[in-house]
C-alpha positions, -999 to +999 in steps of 0.1 A: +562+326+329+546+302+330+543+323+336+557+341+322+534+319+343+558+291+337+585+308+357+564+310+392+541+282+385+566+265+360+543+262+331+554+256+295+572+285+278+566+291+242+582+294+208+568+313+178+581+346+167+559+375+156+562+386+120+555+421+110+539+436+079+520+466+067+490+458+044+488+482+015+456+481-007+468+484-043+447+507-064+428+489-092+449+504-120+474+491-145+494+524-144+530+513-138+537+547-122+510+541-097+523+507-088+558+521-084+545+548-061+527+522-040+558+501-037+578+531-025+551+540+000+551+504+013+589+504+016+588+537+035+562+525+059+581+492+065+613+512+071+595+534+096+581+504+114+615+488+115+631+519+128+606+523+156+609+487+165+647+489+166+644+520+189+621+501+213+644+471+214+674+493+221+655+509+250+645+474+263+681+460+261+696+457+295+687+446+330+654+454+346+643+449+382+607+443+393+594+471+416+561+456+427+566+419+432+536+404+449+558+378+467+590+381+487+611+372+456+635+395+438+629+393+400+650+407+372+646+406+334+676+407+311+668+417+275+698+405+255+707+408+218+692+385+191+658+383+208+671+366+239+653+372+273+663+359+307+641+359+338+663+359+369+649+349+403+669+355+435+667+329+463+690+344+489+725+339+474+712+315+448+702+329+414+683+310+387+678+321+351+651+310+327+661+315+291+635+323+265+631+342+232+610+373+227+596+393+198+578+426+199+553+444+177+557+481+182+529+491+159+503+481+185+491+501+214+498+487+240+528+471+223+528+433+219+553+410+234+554+373+226+576+350+246+587+315+235+608+286+246+631+272+219+616+241+203+580+249+213+552+256+189+532+275+215+536+310+228+525+333+256+511+366+244+512+397+265+514+435+263+539+461+275+547+498+274+576+521+283+563+549+306+573+585+305+594+578+336+614+552+318+597+523+335+586+490+318+550+482+325+542+446+317+513+422+321+536+395+336+518+373+361+491+347+357+496+342+319+492+308+303+500+293+270+472+295+244+453+322+262+442+354+244+465+384+247+454+408+274+435+438+259+447+463+285+468+467+316+453+455+349+461+469+384+483+438+389+505+448+360+542+445+369+565+475+369+602+472+361+630+497+366+661+496+343+691+492+366+718+487+340+726+481+303+741+447+312+730+419+289+751+391+303+741+367+330+757+369+365+786+345+371+769+326+399+735+320+381+721+285+374+704+282+341+671+264+343+666+242+313+635+226+299+645+193+316+648+212+349+613+227+344+598+193+337+614+179+368+600+208+389+566+203+374+567+166+385+581+175+419+550+195+427+533+161+431+555+153+461+555+188+476+518+194+473+508+160+487+532+163+517+517+197+524+482+182+523+493+155+548+506+182+571+474+201+570+453+170+576+474+160+606+471+194+621+433+192+618+433+157+631+453+167+662+430+196+669+400+173+669+415+142+686+446+155+705+469+130+687+483+124+653+470+098+628+492+068+622+477+056+589+461+070+557+428+054+566+428+069+601+436+103+586+408+099+561+427+114+532+421+104+496+458+104+488+471+070+477+503+057+494+520+055+460+518+074+427+537+071+394+563+095+407+564+092+445+559+068+474+543+083+505+546+072+542+533+084+575+559+078+602+548+086+638+576+100+659+559+101+692+527+114+706+538+150+698+552+146+663+547+129+630+568+126+598+554+124+563+578+114+535+575+116+497+602+094+482+610+100+445+607+068+424+626+082+395+661+096+392+662+134+387+635+142+412+639+156+447+623+140+477+604+156+506+597+153+542+568+170+561+571+173+598+542+182+622+547+187+659+527+199+688+540+222+715+526+242+744+525+280+740+513+300+769+494+270+783+478+262+750+488+233+727+495+244+691+507+225+661+534+236+636+543+221+602+573+224+580+584+208+547+620+199+539+632+193+503+664+175+494+689+200+479+697+176+451+677+150+432+674+120+456+655+088+460+659+091+497+638+116+517+651+139+545+651+125+580+630+140+607+642+174+619+647+182+656+617+198+673+626+234+683+630+238+721+612+272+721+586+289+699+611+316+689+636+291+677+634+285+640+628+250+626+658+236+607+659+209+581+685+181+583+718+184+564+713+179+527+679+195+527+663+229+528+632+244+544+605+253+519+586+286+525 
């Protein structure tokens, strides 16, 4: 939601529910009738707030689809009963659900939405509104735990369209737990460093017409081993090099970066890909086959997938 930033960048989700209340200043009198009248007014206001809140929750309940996603990723929100909220991301035929809890404050304008992860004492604070067209406008991206609530909507606010009243998860969805999120956070170490090795090798080839064989030759500050991953540079030939990030702990995926040079219209160009094991593995993917033509797509070895 991390995102909401924790969902795209996988940051911590949060747990703390909003409580509601209306502050009534009691008159400085000992008149029992006055106190009784104030109590009745307070109860009436509280009932009105609860009624409005229930109406908003009823309108939210169901499945919403993001209309203006900044990335090529289909995103749904499912507002379910009992304050449950699921963020669904579509990766081709693969669906992933991030379960959280939510609470609204309908007395504010824009209305408040707090999102929490069960067991956490932190929360992500944001704002939302239901437009006259029945859309849900939500400050959704780039939010972080502990940051102040947005004061107003930005031009990057997300817009969702309600597509059904369904509140249950699809049958083929994978629920991403806090353990999964922790693993993904740790896996960024391997993915990010392999991507850096790829970029450094492309720059090195542009300057020297060959690929570096060692970290020292590449002049990169990356250490061959970290707490989570072991890195290697494995030359394939004069026209290709493999970089591996081998997980050192169970539960983490391993990575392979592959950079190759090929001639395109008489000019030598370099291309880079990253393959990720489909399942947690302490063995990285092997080197993929170099495409025979520029139009041919690079493919990762069996048991791994190409990262975008």
